[in-house]
C-alpha positions in Angstrom: 55.7 79.3 79.4 57.3 77.3 82.8 57.9 78.9 85.9 61.7 79.5 85.3 60.9 81.1 81.8 58.5 82.7 83.5 60.8 84.1 85.9 63.9 85.2 83.8 61.1 87.0 81.9 59.5 88.7 84.9 63.5 89.6 85.6 65.0 90.4 82.5 61.6 93.3 81.4 62.6 96.7 80.7 59.7 98.5 80.1 59.0 97.9 76.8 55.8 96.9 75.7 54.6 92.8 76.3 54.7 92.1 72.9 58.0 93.7 72.1 59.1 92.0 75.8 58.3 88.7 74.6 59.8 89.1 71.3 62.9 90.4 72.8 62.9 87.6 75.5 63.1 84.8 73.5 65.1 86.3 71.0 67.6 86.5 74.1 67.9 82.8 74.8 67.9 81.8 71.3 64.4 79.6 70.9 62.3 79.7 68.2 59.3 80.1 69.9 56.2 82.5 70.7 53.0 83.8 72.9 50.7 85.4 73.1 49.9 88.4 75.2 47.4 86.9 77.2 48.7 83.6 77.9 51.2 85.6 79.5 49.3 87.5 81.6 47.5 84.4 82.9 51.2 82.9 83.7 51.8 85.7 85.9 47.9 85.8 87.9 49.0 81.7 88.4 52.3 82.7 90.4 51.5 82.5 94.1 53.7 84.3 96.4 52.4 82.5 99.6 53.5 79.3 98.4 
């Protein structure tokens, strides 16, 4: 998941479980890709507000 997709995911969260949020996100953007919860959390940890 690249930066743009990650930001869209974060901004469109609705308060569901991470797994449901991921599934809903990929259904909304109509892509047949899926990532694990851990992969998503790893990407979020890489975000650095200082840069």
